C-alpha positions, 0 to 999 in steps of 0.5 A: 626697127620701128614700133607702132601702136595697133592703130599704127600710130608710131611710137618714139624710140629711145637711144637703144631703139626701144619704145620711149617710156617717157613719151608714152603715157601709162594708159596706152601701154595697157591697151595692147601689145606693141606689134608691127606688121612687116613685109619681106623683112629679114629675121634670124632664127636658130634652127636645130634638129631634136627628137621632137623636131627637124631643122629648117632647110634652105628654101623651105616655106613656112606658114607660121601661126597655124599650129603649135611650134616645136617648143610648145608641141614638145608638151604633147609627149610625156617625159619618162626615164629608162629603168631596168625591170628587176623581174624581166631584166628589160628596160621600161619607161617610167614617167617623170613624177612616178620616177621621183616617187619610186626613188623616194620609196627606194624602189629605184636606186640611183646616184645623188647626181642623177637624182639631182639632174632628173629632179631639175629637169622635171621641175623645169619641165613643169615650170616652163609649161605653167609659164607658157599657159599663163603667158597665153592666158594673159595674151588672149585676155589682154593682148590678143593682137600679139603673136602667140608664144605657142604658135610663133617662130622665135627669131631675132631682128639682127644676126648678132642677137641670133648668134647670142641666142644660139650660144645660150641654147647650147651652140648646137644650132645653126642661124638661118635667115628668114624673109618674113611677111606678117606680124611681130612682137619684140619682147624681153625674155628676162621677164619670163618666169624661170623660178618660184615666185608669187603668182601675182608677180608672174602675172604682172611680169607677163603683162610687162612682157606683152606690153613691150616693157624692158628690164634693166638687163634685157635679152630680146626675142622676136615673136613672128607669125605669118609667111616666111621663107628660109633664104639663108642658112649656116650663119 
């Protein structure tokens, strides 16, 4: 894969194939994200069915970038947990933060393990939402030519990397091949917020992500918007 600046000037690659930081003055990294225009290029995507999305199918044609992707679209629904109503005996859905408050107040009884599991789920729900809102804020203000994480399709530029992502995501998915024409941004997912840290650090790491900076132990992902066709599935 080749990298270019937004004016299509090529960027020299290092031994790993990533942009060479030595040959790229710092100033140029602040002028925009590294993006590439691709035509009929092969990308690989982990597709899986979930309550909030359907899996891709062979031959499916996609217009990526016009609506929220399932990853961000998930936040259009509320997180709630089933609780037995002590009056009616029926099951009611209690929203996430309210559930934790009720446990604290002693009106919902649960086990320590269940409490820990749900507390972690609720925490990560809001960590990821906060992260994605900040990532988009920085992109819109400083790296507008890069694909949005909220509307892109997440992919890999090689099959081995996609299989690795499938394992990371739990192994329940299937890797499909996409033939794509549009815009990509290759970034290091290690730079994304995953835990508590100073806001200034989160924003600085967001800028590194959109500039295409690479961490010491990178885990790359490819953001794509444009037209795509599922030309293979089940890898």
